[in-house]
All heavy atoms as TSV, in Angstrom:
chain	resi	resn	atom	element	x	y	z
A	1	GLY	N	N	9.107	-99.233	14.838
A	1	GLY	CA	C	9.417	-100.692	15.077
A	1	GLY	C	C	8.217	-101.603	15.114
A	1	GLY	O	O	7.138	-101.104	14.884
A	2	ARG	N	N	8.422	-102.903	15.315
A	2	ARG	CA	C	7.386	-103.776	15.424
A	2	ARG	C	C	6.799	-103.773	16.661
A	2	ARG	O	O	7.362	-104.063	17.722
A	2	ARG	CB	C	7.990	-105.163	15.115
A	2	ARG	CG	C	7.928	-105.501	13.615
A	2	ARG	CD	C	8.183	-106.985	13.306
A	2	ARG	NE	N	8.784	-107.643	14.425
A	2	ARG	CZ	C	9.031	-108.993	14.222
A	2	ARG	NH1	N	8.634	-109.616	13.212
A	2	ARG	NH2	N	9.467	-109.716	15.261
A	3	ALA	N	N	5.380	-103.566	16.715
A	3	ALA	CA	C	4.713	-103.481	17.945
A	3	ALA	C	C	4.530	-104.896	18.519
A	3	ALA	O	O	4.334	-105.147	19.666
A	3	ALA	CB	C	3.417	-102.763	17.886
A	4	GLN	N	N	4.196	-105.944	17.474
A	4	GLN	CA	C	3.843	-107.247	18.007
A	4	GLN	C	C	4.957	-107.909	18.803
A	4	GLN	O	O	6.030	-107.709	18.497
A	4	GLN	CB	C	3.541	-108.100	16.727
A	4	GLN	CG	C	4.541	-108.668	15.984
A	4	GLN	CD	C	4.145	-109.019	14.556
A	4	GLN	OE1	O	3.748	-108.312	13.752
A	4	GLN	NE2	N	4.334	-110.293	14.237
A	5	ALA	N	N	4.536	-108.790	19.622
A	5	ALA	CA	C	5.534	-109.502	20.477
A	5	ALA	C	C	6.253	-110.480	19.659
A	5	ALA	O	O	5.722	-110.910	18.697
A	5	ALA	CB	C	4.765	-110.090	21.675
A	6	LEU	N	N	7.481	-110.782	20.016
A	6	LEU	CA	C	8.271	-111.830	19.402
A	6	LEU	C	C	7.732	-113.314	19.702
A	6	LEU	O	O	7.332	-113.459	20.801
A	6	LEU	CB	C	9.761	-111.683	19.854
A	6	LEU	CG	C	10.526	-110.372	19.620
A	6	LEU	CD1	C	11.919	-110.520	20.157
A	6	LEU	CD2	C	10.486	-110.079	18.063
A	7	ASN	N	N	7.708	-114.052	18.637
A	7	ASN	CA	C	7.367	-115.470	18.935
A	7	ASN	C	C	8.488	-116.101	19.563
A	7	ASN	O	O	9.596	-115.623	19.491
A	7	ASN	CB	C	6.860	-116.096	17.549
A	7	ASN	CG	C	8.123	-116.341	16.506
A	7	ASN	OD1	O	9.074	-116.584	16.968
A	7	ASN	ND2	N	7.644	-116.082	15.369
A	8	PRO	N	N	8.217	-117.356	20.159
A	8	PRO	CA	C	9.267	-118.057	20.923
A	8	PRO	C	C	10.651	-118.289	20.068
A	8	PRO	O	O	11.713	-118.168	20.709
A	8	PRO	CB	C	8.746	-119.522	21.218
A	8	PRO	CG	C	7.176	-119.202	21.251
A	8	PRO	CD	C	6.960	-118.130	20.291
A	9	GLU	N	N	10.551	-118.575	18.763
A	9	GLU	CA	C	11.675	-118.819	17.959
A	9	GLU	C	C	12.519	-117.540	17.889
A	9	GLU	O	O	13.700	-117.525	17.941
A	9	GLU	CB	C	11.292	-119.271	16.562
A	9	GLU	CG	C	10.996	-120.698	16.512
A	9	GLU	CD	C	9.450	-120.927	16.685
A	9	GLU	OE1	O	8.761	-119.879	16.931
A	9	GLU	OE2	O	8.891	-122.000	16.547
A	10	GLU	N	N	11.889	-116.392	17.646
A	10	GLU	CA	C	12.428	-115.102	17.536
A	10	GLU	C	C	13.223	-114.715	18.863
A	10	GLU	O	O	14.195	-114.197	18.841
A	10	GLU	CB	C	11.443	-114.006	17.097
A	10	GLU	CG	C	11.039	-114.111	15.605
A	10	GLU	CD	C	9.896	-113.115	15.235
A	10	GLU	OE1	O	9.069	-112.850	16.205
A	10	GLU	OE2	O	9.755	-112.766	14.146
A	11	GLN	N	N	12.395	-114.962	19.941
A	11	GLN	CA	C	13.056	-114.749	21.276
A	11	GLN	C	C	14.228	-115.491	21.444
A	11	GLN	O	O	15.240	-115.016	21.976
A	11	GLN	CB	C	12.019	-114.981	22.302
A	11	GLN	CG	C	10.892	-114.054	22.467
A	11	GLN	CD	C	9.823	-114.509	23.505
A	11	GLN	OE1	O	9.830	-115.557	23.978
A	11	GLN	NE2	N	8.959	-113.511	23.869
A	12	GLY	N	N	14.210	-116.807	21.013
A	12	GLY	CA	C	15.373	-117.636	21.146
A	12	GLY	C	C	16.612	-117.175	20.362
A	12	GLY	O	O	17.634	-117.197	20.737
A	13	ILE	N	N	16.231	-116.665	19.099
A	13	ILE	CA	C	17.330	-116.235	18.133
A	13	ILE	C	C	17.934	-114.937	18.916
A	13	ILE	O	O	19.247	-114.798	18.886
A	13	ILE	CB	C	16.698	-115.927	16.871
A	13	ILE	CG1	C	16.403	-117.090	16.012
A	13	ILE	CG2	C	17.715	-114.872	16.082
A	13	ILE	CD1	C	15.575	-116.850	14.790
A	14	LEU	N	N	17.138	-114.090	19.419
A	14	LEU	CA	C	17.694	-112.932	20.034
A	14	LEU	C	C	18.453	-113.207	21.280
A	14	LEU	O	O	19.678	-112.620	21.443
A	14	LEU	CB	C	16.339	-112.010	20.467
A	14	LEU	CG	C	16.478	-110.510	20.430
A	14	LEU	CD1	C	17.191	-110.061	19.124
A	14	LEU	CD2	C	15.134	-109.818	20.559
A	15	LYS	N	N	17.982	-114.150	22.046
A	15	LYS	CA	C	18.843	-114.609	23.199
A	15	LYS	C	C	20.239	-115.188	22.825
A	15	LYS	O	O	21.271	-114.744	23.405
A	15	LYS	CB	C	18.236	-115.721	23.910
A	15	LYS	CG	C	17.146	-115.129	24.973
A	15	LYS	CD	C	16.873	-116.325	26.089
A	15	LYS	CE	C	15.872	-115.818	27.131
A	15	LYS	NZ	N	14.557	-115.920	26.757
A	16	GLU	N	N	20.251	-115.853	21.705
A	16	GLU	CA	C	21.451	-116.496	21.253
A	16	GLU	C	C	22.458	-115.340	20.784
A	16	GLU	O	O	23.585	-115.439	20.967
A	16	GLU	CB	C	21.231	-117.538	20.193
A	16	GLU	CG	C	20.541	-118.825	20.788
A	16	GLU	CD	C	20.781	-120.029	19.763
A	16	GLU	OE1	O	21.964	-120.294	19.320
A	16	GLU	OE2	O	19.761	-120.515	19.460
A	17	LEU	N	N	21.874	-114.435	20.004
A	17	LEU	CA	C	22.690	-113.289	19.523
A	17	LEU	C	C	23.233	-112.497	20.669
A	17	LEU	O	O	24.401	-112.102	20.746
A	17	LEU	CB	C	21.996	-112.483	18.555
A	17	LEU	CG	C	21.550	-113.121	17.222
A	17	LEU	CD1	C	20.709	-112.186	16.349
A	17	LEU	CD2	C	22.815	-113.313	16.435
A	18	GLN	N	N	22.375	-112.145	21.631
A	18	GLN	CA	C	22.816	-111.452	22.782
A	18	GLN	C	C	23.877	-112.109	23.572
A	18	GLN	O	O	24.728	-111.429	24.227
A	18	GLN	CB	C	21.604	-110.963	23.646
A	18	GLN	CG	C	20.705	-109.970	22.938
A	18	GLN	CD	C	19.298	-109.782	23.649
A	18	GLN	OE1	O	18.803	-110.629	24.282
A	18	GLN	NE2	N	18.696	-108.782	23.260
A	19	SER	N	N	23.679	-113.433	23.603
A	19	SER	CA	C	24.748	-114.253	24.413
A	19	SER	C	C	26.126	-114.128	24.050
A	19	SER	O	O	27.057	-114.463	24.757
A	19	SER	CB	C	24.258	-115.745	24.405
A	19	SER	OG	O	24.575	-116.390	23.258
A	20	VAL	N	N	26.324	-113.720	22.655
A	20	VAL	CA	C	27.647	-113.704	22.072
A	20	VAL	C	C	28.103	-112.118	21.887
A	20	VAL	O	O	29.146	-111.917	21.346
A	20	VAL	CB	C	27.919	-114.398	20.834
A	20	VAL	CG1	C	27.760	-115.877	20.999
A	20	VAL	CG2	C	26.929	-113.953	19.681
A	21	ARG	N	N	27.250	-111.341	22.530
A	21	ARG	CA	C	27.535	-109.790	22.278
A	21	ARG	C	C	28.948	-109.485	22.700
A	21	ARG	O	O	29.566	-108.554	22.101
A	21	ARG	CB	C	26.561	-109.084	23.045
A	21	ARG	CG	C	26.245	-107.692	22.650
A	21	ARG	CD	C	25.170	-106.909	23.470
A	21	ARG	NE	N	24.124	-106.491	22.590
A	21	ARG	CZ	C	22.951	-106.180	23.051
A	21	ARG	NH1	N	22.780	-106.221	24.450
A	21	ARG	NH2	N	21.967	-105.638	22.366
A	22	ALA	N	N	29.336	-110.000	23.806
A	22	ALA	CA	C	30.717	-109.697	24.426
A	22	ALA	C	C	31.945	-110.585	23.809
A	22	ALA	O	O	33.048	-110.420	24.239
A	22	ALA	CB	C	30.686	-109.775	25.900
A	23	ALA	N	N	31.574	-111.471	22.958
A	23	ALA	CA	C	32.492	-112.449	22.402
A	23	ALA	C	C	33.226	-111.762	21.311
A	23	ALA	O	O	32.893	-110.602	20.819
A	23	ALA	CB	C	31.760	-113.697	21.967
A	24	SER	N	N	34.237	-112.587	20.775
A	24	SER	CA	C	34.996	-112.016	19.736
A	24	SER	C	C	34.162	-112.149	18.422
A	24	SER	O	O	33.117	-112.752	18.319
A	24	SER	CB	C	36.238	-112.981	19.478
A	24	SER	OG	O	35.817	-114.207	18.975
A	25	ARG	N	N	34.616	-111.392	17.445
A	25	ARG	CA	C	33.944	-111.252	16.228
A	25	ARG	C	C	33.767	-112.704	15.520
A	25	ARG	O	O	32.751	-112.937	14.839
A	25	ARG	CB	C	34.685	-110.389	15.187
A	25	ARG	CG	C	34.349	-108.935	15.237
A	25	ARG	CD	C	32.834	-108.709	14.840
A	25	ARG	NE	N	32.558	-107.365	14.545
A	25	ARG	CZ	C	31.448	-106.765	15.170
A	25	ARG	NH1	N	30.717	-107.539	15.921
A	25	ARG	NH2	N	31.092	-105.517	14.937
A	26	ASP	N	N	34.819	-113.486	15.720
A	26	ASP	CA	C	34.785	-114.846	15.086
A	26	ASP	C	C	33.726	-115.607	15.801
A	26	ASP	O	O	32.925	-116.460	15.066
A	26	ASP	CB	C	36.137	-115.669	15.414
A	26	ASP	CG	C	37.205	-115.006	14.408
A	26	ASP	OD1	O	36.836	-114.400	13.423
A	26	ASP	OD2	O	38.413	-115.353	14.732
A	27	VAL	N	N	33.515	-115.498	17.078
A	27	VAL	CA	C	32.515	-116.277	17.822
A	27	VAL	C	C	31.085	-115.815	17.310
A	27	VAL	O	O	30.285	-116.524	17.195
A	27	VAL	CB	C	32.699	-116.072	19.199
A	27	VAL	CG1	C	31.496	-116.702	20.071
A	27	VAL	CG2	C	33.893	-116.812	19.706
A	28	GLN	N	N	30.964	-114.407	17.243
A	28	GLN	CA	C	29.808	-113.796	16.795
A	28	GLN	C	C	29.370	-114.395	15.333
A	28	GLN	O	O	28.226	-114.678	15.108
A	28	GLN	CB	C	29.848	-112.200	16.782
A	28	GLN	CG	C	29.914	-111.738	18.168
A	28	GLN	CD	C	30.096	-110.239	18.095
A	28	GLN	OE1	O	30.350	-109.590	17.120
A	28	GLN	NE2	N	30.103	-109.640	19.332
A	29	LYS	N	N	30.291	-114.311	14.535
A	29	LYS	CA	C	30.041	-114.757	13.049
A	29	LYS	C	C	29.648	-116.177	13.041
A	29	LYS	O	O	28.803	-116.594	12.332
A	29	LYS	CB	C	31.281	-114.400	12.238
A	29	LYS	CG	C	31.374	-112.938	11.773
A	29	LYS	CD	C	32.669	-112.722	10.971
A	29	LYS	CE	C	32.784	-111.256	10.711
A	29	LYS	NZ	N	34.103	-110.915	10.449
A	30	ALA	N	N	30.299	-116.940	13.787
A	30	ALA	CA	C	29.993	-118.314	13.868
A	30	ALA	C	C	28.521	-118.611	14.329
A	30	ALA	O	O	27.872	-119.457	13.933
A	30	ALA	CB	C	31.026	-119.162	14.774
A	31	LYS	N	N	28.225	-117.881	15.382
A	31	LYS	CA	C	26.866	-117.940	15.863
A	31	LYS	C	C	25.793	-117.559	14.860
A	31	LYS	O	O	24.779	-118.216	14.518
A	31	LYS	CB	C	26.711	-117.083	17.142
A	31	LYS	CG	C	25.230	-116.913	17.729
A	31	LYS	CD	C	24.587	-118.201	18.071
A	31	LYS	CE	C	25.224	-118.789	19.340
A	31	LYS	NZ	N	24.654	-120.019	19.782
A	32	VAL	N	N	26.095	-116.399	14.186
A	32	VAL	CA	C	25.138	-116.020	13.065
A	32	VAL	C	C	25.072	-117.078	12.002
A	32	VAL	O	O	23.928	-117.288	11.519
A	32	VAL	CB	C	25.627	-114.603	12.512
A	32	VAL	CG1	C	24.887	-114.367	11.240
A	32	VAL	CG2	C	25.516	-113.487	13.423
A	33	LYS	N	N	26.150	-117.651	11.661
A	33	LYS	CA	C	26.136	-118.654	10.512
A	33	LYS	C	C	25.384	-119.781	10.996
A	33	LYS	O	O	24.732	-120.424	10.176
A	33	LYS	CB	C	27.743	-119.004	10.402
A	33	LYS	CG	C	27.931	-119.708	9.047
A	33	LYS	CD	C	29.413	-119.881	8.779
A	33	LYS	CE	C	29.667	-120.967	7.770
A	33	LYS	NZ	N	31.164	-121.195	7.657
A	34	ASP	N	N	25.575	-120.203	12.191
A	34	ASP	CA	C	24.773	-121.257	12.759
A	34	ASP	C	C	23.285	-121.050	12.663
A	34	ASP	O	O	22.457	-121.974	12.301
A	34	ASP	CB	C	25.279	-121.518	14.247
A	34	ASP	CG	C	24.381	-122.615	14.891
A	34	ASP	OD1	O	24.408	-123.789	14.353
A	34	ASP	OD2	O	23.846	-122.473	15.972
A	35	LEU	N	N	22.862	-119.942	13.090
A	35	LEU	CA	C	21.560	-119.485	13.051
A	35	LEU	C	C	20.958	-119.527	11.704
A	35	LEU	O	O	19.807	-119.937	11.383
A	35	LEU	CB	C	21.217	-118.223	13.839
A	35	LEU	CG	C	21.365	-118.162	15.375
A	35	LEU	CD1	C	21.458	-116.895	15.891
A	35	LEU	CD2	C	20.176	-118.952	16.009
A	36	LEU	N	N	21.733	-118.796	10.740
A	36	LEU	CA	C	21.309	-118.718	9.377
A	36	LEU	C	C	21.094	-120.077	8.772
A	36	LEU	O	O	20.236	-120.424	8.058
A	36	LEU	CB	C	22.232	-117.827	8.468
A	36	LEU	CG	C	22.187	-116.337	8.952
A	36	LEU	CD1	C	23.333	-115.699	8.167
A	36	LEU	CD2	C	20.864	-115.715	8.574
A	37	PHE	N	N	22.036	-121.047	9.116
A	37	PHE	CA	C	22.071	-122.381	8.566
A	37	PHE	C	C	20.823	-123.134	9.202
A	37	PHE	O	O	20.103	-123.837	8.337
A	37	PHE	CB	C	23.384	-123.061	9.186
A	37	PHE	CG	C	23.627	-124.401	8.299
A	37	PHE	CD1	C	23.965	-124.575	7.072
A	37	PHE	CD2	C	23.310	-125.487	9.146
A	37	PHE	CE1	C	24.126	-125.872	6.540
A	37	PHE	CE2	C	23.451	-126.816	8.539
A	37	PHE	CZ	C	23.890	-126.920	7.314
A	38	ARG	N	N	20.512	-122.898	10.438
A	38	ARG	CA	C	19.575	-123.750	11.108
A	38	ARG	C	C	18.131	-123.124	10.444
A	38	ARG	O	O	17.231	-124.037	10.452
A	38	ARG	CB	C	19.496	-123.290	12.584
A	38	ARG	CG	C	18.443	-124.039	13.391
A	38	ARG	CD	C	18.404	-123.659	14.824
A	38	ARG	NE	N	19.795	-123.513	15.371
A	38	ARG	CZ	C	19.898	-122.838	16.469
A	38	ARG	NH1	N	18.977	-122.376	17.224
A	38	ARG	NH2	N	21.151	-122.686	17.017
A	39	TRP	N	N	17.933	-121.929	10.138
A	39	TRP	CA	C	16.632	-121.432	9.710
A	39	TRP	C	C	16.620	-121.178	8.170
A	39	TRP	O	O	15.766	-120.538	7.684
A	39	TRP	CB	C	16.316	-120.086	10.488
A	39	TRP	CG	C	16.087	-120.302	11.848
A	39	TRP	CD1	C	16.749	-120.077	12.951
A	39	TRP	CD2	C	14.918	-121.101	12.404
A	39	TRP	NE1	N	16.180	-120.483	14.054
A	39	TRP	CE2	C	15.021	-121.211	13.811
A	39	TRP	CE3	C	13.865	-121.767	11.743
A	39	TRP	CZ2	C	14.153	-121.907	14.624
A	39	TRP	CZ3	C	12.987	-122.491	12.669
A	39	TRP	CH2	C	13.102	-122.506	13.923
A	40	HIS	N	N	17.549	-121.739	7.462
A	40	HIS	CA	C	17.508	-121.560	5.967
A	40	HIS	C	C	16.393	-122.315	5.441
A	40	HIS	O	O	16.114	-123.495	5.808
A	40	HIS	CB	C	18.833	-122.207	5.352
A	40	HIS	CG	C	19.024	-121.623	4.041
A	40	HIS	ND1	N	18.306	-122.140	2.998
A	40	HIS	CD2	C	19.849	-120.790	3.604
A	40	HIS	CE1	C	18.726	-121.500	1.848
A	40	HIS	NE2	N	19.610	-120.651	2.060
A	41	PRO	N	N	15.639	-121.611	4.645
A	41	PRO	CA	C	14.361	-122.236	4.086
A	41	PRO	C	C	14.580	-123.615	3.378
A	41	PRO	O	O	13.667	-124.502	3.575
A	41	PRO	CB	C	13.919	-121.119	3.060
A	41	PRO	CG	C	14.439	-119.920	3.519
A	41	PRO	CD	C	15.757	-120.176	4.188
A	42	ASP	N	N	15.759	-123.741	2.709
A	42	ASP	CA	C	16.099	-125.070	2.133
A	42	ASP	C	C	16.207	-126.144	3.217
A	42	ASP	O	O	15.947	-127.378	2.871
A	42	ASP	CB	C	17.213	-124.891	1.244
A	42	ASP	CG	C	17.063	-124.042	-0.035
A	42	ASP	OD1	O	15.930	-123.737	-0.200
A	42	ASP	OD2	O	18.049	-123.791	-0.695
A	43	LYS	N	N	16.487	-125.713	4.270
A	43	LYS	CA	C	16.844	-126.811	5.446
A	43	LYS	C	C	15.489	-127.093	6.172
A	43	LYS	O	O	15.470	-128.043	6.938
A	43	LYS	CB	C	17.737	-126.189	6.350
A	43	LYS	CG	C	19.184	-125.965	5.911
A	43	LYS	CD	C	20.077	-127.141	6.511
A	43	LYS	CE	C	21.437	-127.173	5.706
A	43	LYS	NZ	N	21.313	-127.758	4.360
A	44	ASN	N	N	14.376	-126.278	5.862
A	44	ASN	CA	C	13.147	-126.415	6.531
A	44	ASN	C	C	12.002	-126.541	5.621
A	44	ASN	O	O	11.073	-125.757	5.505
A	44	ASN	CB	C	12.892	-125.410	7.518
A	44	ASN	CG	C	13.941	-125.076	8.581
A	44	ASN	OD1	O	13.862	-125.796	9.607
A	44	ASN	ND2	N	15.130	-124.300	8.303
A	45	PRO	N	N	11.988	-127.623	4.798
A	45	PRO	CA	C	11.021	-127.727	3.636
A	45	PRO	C	C	9.612	-127.761	4.165
A	45	PRO	O	O	8.669	-127.382	3.563
A	45	PRO	CB	C	11.445	-128.946	2.929
A	45	PRO	CG	C	12.374	-129.658	3.823
A	45	PRO	CD	C	12.945	-128.748	4.688
A	46	SER	N	N	9.517	-128.322	5.362
A	46	SER	CA	C	8.125	-128.320	6.085
A	46	SER	C	C	7.491	-127.119	6.512
A	46	SER	O	O	6.306	-127.054	6.759
A	46	SER	CB	C	8.113	-129.474	7.131
A	46	SER	OG	O	9.024	-129.020	8.227
A	47	CYS	N	N	8.379	-126.170	6.836
A	47	CYS	CA	C	7.990	-124.867	7.227
A	47	CYS	C	C	8.695	-123.745	6.550
A	47	CYS	O	O	9.300	-122.985	7.314
A	47	CYS	CB	C	7.912	-124.801	8.824
A	47	CYS	SG	S	9.535	-125.020	9.476
A	48	GLN	N	N	8.740	-123.781	5.271
A	48	GLN	CA	C	9.523	-122.757	4.622
A	48	GLN	C	C	9.181	-121.262	4.867
A	48	GLN	O	O	10.113	-120.389	4.940
A	48	GLN	CB	C	9.464	-122.959	3.065
A	48	GLN	CG	C	10.471	-124.020	2.605
A	48	GLN	CD	C	10.728	-124.136	1.164
A	48	GLN	OE1	O	9.709	-124.213	0.420
A	48	GLN	NE2	N	11.852	-124.001	0.673
A	49	GLU	N	N	7.781	-121.077	5.004
A	49	GLU	CA	C	7.415	-119.652	5.142
A	49	GLU	C	C	7.995	-119.171	6.456
A	49	GLU	O	O	8.416	-118.093	6.590
A	49	GLU	CB	C	5.901	-119.669	5.151
A	49	GLU	CG	C	5.388	-118.475	4.435
A	49	GLU	CD	C	3.887	-118.408	4.167
A	49	GLU	OE1	O	3.412	-119.368	3.323
A	49	GLU	OE2	O	3.139	-117.700	4.853
A	50	LYS	N	N	7.846	-120.020	7.438
A	50	LYS	CA	C	8.187	-119.618	8.874
A	50	LYS	C	C	9.776	-119.461	8.804
A	50	LYS	O	O	10.367	-118.561	9.339
A	50	LYS	CB	C	7.738	-120.655	9.808
A	50	LYS	CG	C	8.291	-120.410	11.198
A	50	LYS	CD	C	7.652	-121.613	12.090
A	50	LYS	CE	C	8.314	-121.746	13.423
A	50	LYS	NZ	N	7.940	-122.984	14.113
A	51	ALA	N	N	10.436	-120.404	8.230
A	51	ALA	CA	C	11.927	-120.459	8.155
A	51	ALA	C	C	12.408	-119.138	7.373
A	51	ALA	O	O	13.376	-118.494	7.943
A	51	ALA	CB	C	12.411	-121.641	7.521
A	52	THR	N	N	11.830	-118.758	6.383
A	52	THR	CA	C	12.121	-117.602	5.657
A	52	THR	C	C	12.044	-116.352	6.665
A	52	THR	O	O	12.937	-115.545	6.672
A	52	THR	CB	C	11.174	-117.327	4.400
A	52	THR	OG1	O	11.421	-118.509	3.461
A	52	THR	CG2	C	11.633	-116.092	3.642
A	53	CYS	N	N	10.946	-116.264	7.332
A	53	CYS	CA	C	10.738	-115.174	8.204
A	53	CYS	C	C	11.730	-115.062	9.315
A	53	CYS	O	O	12.413	-114.070	9.632
A	53	CYS	CB	C	9.389	-115.203	8.955
A	53	CYS	SG	S	7.954	-114.915	7.815
A	54	LEU	N	N	12.179	-116.245	9.772
A	54	LEU	CA	C	13.157	-116.297	10.886
A	54	LEU	C	C	14.627	-116.091	10.434
A	54	LEU	O	O	15.426	-115.473	10.851
A	54	LEU	CB	C	13.068	-117.659	11.618
A	54	LEU	CG	C	11.829	-117.843	12.347
A	54	LEU	CD1	C	11.699	-119.311	12.836
A	54	LEU	CD2	C	11.903	-116.955	13.604
A	55	PHE	N	N	14.810	-116.589	9.144
A	55	PHE	CA	C	16.113	-116.335	8.387
A	55	PHE	C	C	16.300	-114.885	8.229
A	55	PHE	O	O	17.343	-114.237	8.504
A	55	PHE	CB	C	16.044	-117.064	7.028
A	55	PHE	CG	C	17.419	-116.983	6.247
A	55	PHE	CD1	C	18.288	-117.900	6.624
A	55	PHE	CD2	C	17.493	-116.123	5.245
A	55	PHE	CE1	C	19.550	-117.909	5.911
A	55	PHE	CE2	C	18.774	-116.115	4.568
A	55	PHE	CZ	C	19.673	-117.053	4.939
A	56	GLN	N	N	15.228	-114.087	7.803
A	56	GLN	CA	C	15.287	-112.620	7.655
A	56	GLN	C	C	15.411	-111.953	8.979
A	56	GLN	O	O	16.123	-110.927	9.017
A	56	GLN	CB	C	14.007	-112.189	6.845
A	56	GLN	CG	C	14.068	-112.652	5.436
A	56	GLN	CD	C	12.780	-112.420	4.737
A	56	GLN	OE1	O	11.712	-112.180	5.330
A	56	GLN	NE2	N	12.872	-112.438	3.398
A	57	PHE	N	N	14.804	-112.516	10.041
A	57	PHE	CA	C	14.905	-111.951	11.348
A	57	PHE	C	C	16.314	-112.026	11.850
A	57	PHE	O	O	16.765	-111.009	12.383
A	57	PHE	CB	C	13.896	-112.801	12.251
A	57	PHE	CG	C	13.891	-112.292	13.785
A	57	PHE	CD1	C	13.266	-111.130	14.026
A	57	PHE	CD2	C	14.717	-113.001	14.714
A	57	PHE	CE1	C	13.217	-110.637	15.344
A	57	PHE	CE2	C	14.640	-112.541	16.130
A	57	PHE	CZ	C	13.838	-111.331	16.325
A	58	VAL	N	N	16.982	-113.107	11.745
A	58	VAL	CA	C	18.326	-113.291	12.018
A	58	VAL	C	C	19.148	-112.250	11.290
A	58	VAL	O	O	20.060	-111.623	12.017
A	58	VAL	CB	C	18.946	-114.764	11.640
A	58	VAL	CG1	C	20.497	-114.825	12.018
A	58	VAL	CG2	C	18.304	-115.780	12.485
A	59	GLN	N	N	18.988	-112.085	10.035
A	59	GLN	CA	C	19.801	-111.081	9.297
A	59	GLN	C	C	19.683	-109.653	9.805
A	59	GLN	O	O	20.424	-108.842	9.839
A	59	GLN	CB	C	19.428	-111.136	7.773
A	59	GLN	CG	C	19.899	-112.565	7.269
A	59	GLN	CD	C	19.654	-112.573	5.732
A	59	GLN	OE1	O	18.509	-112.521	5.245
A	59	GLN	NE2	N	20.650	-112.893	4.973
A	60	LYS	N	N	18.377	-109.322	10.103
A	60	LYS	CA	C	18.020	-108.046	10.647
A	60	LYS	C	C	18.706	-107.865	12.069
A	60	LYS	O	O	19.335	-106.813	12.312
A	60	LYS	CB	C	16.623	-107.799	10.767
A	60	LYS	CG	C	16.216	-106.350	10.816
A	60	LYS	CD	C	14.699	-106.062	10.664
A	60	LYS	CE	C	13.940	-106.470	11.977
A	60	LYS	NZ	N	12.401	-106.274	11.706
A	61	GLN	N	N	18.458	-108.876	12.913
A	61	GLN	CA	C	19.062	-108.679	14.283
A	61	GLN	C	C	20.598	-108.757	14.443
A	61	GLN	O	O	21.145	-108.133	15.321
A	61	GLN	CB	C	18.348	-109.788	15.156
A	61	GLN	CG	C	16.774	-109.635	15.356
A	61	GLN	CD	C	16.458	-108.376	15.831
A	61	GLN	OE1	O	17.054	-107.764	16.832
A	61	GLN	NE2	N	15.317	-107.884	15.431
A	62	ARG	N	N	21.146	-109.452	13.481
A	62	ARG	CA	C	22.571	-109.562	13.589
A	62	ARG	C	C	23.249	-108.086	13.539
A	62	ARG	O	O	24.176	-107.892	14.109
A	62	ARG	CB	C	23.167	-110.457	12.411
A	62	ARG	CG	C	23.098	-109.818	11.053
A	62	ARG	CD	C	23.473	-110.875	9.985
A	62	ARG	NE	N	24.774	-110.851	9.827
A	62	ARG	CZ	C	25.358	-111.599	8.786
A	62	ARG	NH1	N	24.595	-112.136	7.910
A	62	ARG	NH2	N	26.616	-111.719	8.571
A	63	GLU	N	N	22.544	-107.259	12.702
A	63	GLU	CA	C	22.986	-105.976	12.565
A	63	GLU	C	C	22.673	-105.161	13.819
A	63	GLU	O	O	23.447	-104.352	14.328
A	63	GLU	CB	C	22.457	-105.341	11.328
A	63	GLU	CG	C	23.180	-104.281	10.625
A	63	GLU	CD	C	22.599	-103.801	9.330
A	63	GLU	OE1	O	22.282	-104.739	8.505
A	63	GLU	OE2	O	22.425	-102.611	9.079
A	64	LEU	N	N	21.453	-105.197	14.228
A	64	LEU	CA	C	20.953	-104.504	15.417
A	64	LEU	C	C	21.750	-104.896	16.796
A	64	LEU	O	O	22.133	-104.086	17.445
A	64	LEU	CB	C	19.458	-104.612	15.551
A	64	LEU	CG	C	18.614	-104.070	14.484
A	64	LEU	CD1	C	17.166	-104.431	14.753
A	64	LEU	CD2	C	18.759	-102.632	14.425
A	65	VAL	N	N	21.893	-106.212	16.906
A	65	VAL	CA	C	22.429	-106.633	18.174
A	65	VAL	C	C	23.909	-106.679	18.077
A	65	VAL	O	O	24.718	-106.253	19.060
A	65	VAL	CB	C	21.910	-108.158	18.536
A	65	VAL	CG1	C	22.575	-108.698	19.819
A	65	VAL	CG2	C	20.351	-108.024	18.702
A	66	LEU	N	N	24.559	-107.121	17.004
A	66	LEU	CA	C	26.080	-107.273	16.982
A	66	LEU	C	C	26.604	-106.309	16.002
A	66	LEU	O	O	27.995	-106.284	16.018
A	66	LEU	CB	C	26.261	-108.756	16.468
A	66	LEU	CG	C	25.769	-109.881	17.470
A	66	LEU	CD1	C	26.005	-111.185	16.757
A	66	LEU	CD2	C	26.421	-109.798	18.750
A	67	GLY	N	N	26.022	-105.626	15.154
A	67	GLY	CA	C	26.555	-104.659	14.137
A	67	GLY	C	C	27.358	-105.461	13.135
A	67	GLY	O	O	28.433	-105.013	12.619
A	68	LEU	N	N	26.880	-106.655	12.829
A	68	LEU	CA	C	27.483	-107.468	11.724
A	68	LEU	C	C	26.836	-107.338	10.361
A	68	LEU	O	O	25.554	-107.381	10.343
A	68	LEU	CB	C	27.439	-108.958	12.218
A	68	LEU	CG	C	28.545	-109.371	13.189
A	68	LEU	CD1	C	28.319	-110.818	13.529
A	68	LEU	CD2	C	29.811	-109.254	12.631
């Protein structure tokens, strides 16, 4: 696993994913879609590298947290 601490954005993403853990699949998927949209590199031209990392973080965590 990753030993380094999560940055604030990653913590926020994790909190948001965990907040819909008990929700319906539709709600979970909507949340994931929202996060992926928010952190899509094309949507964040000023910080594409960071956005790419967070985009990938969302994709990894959606599986770990929600099994999506």
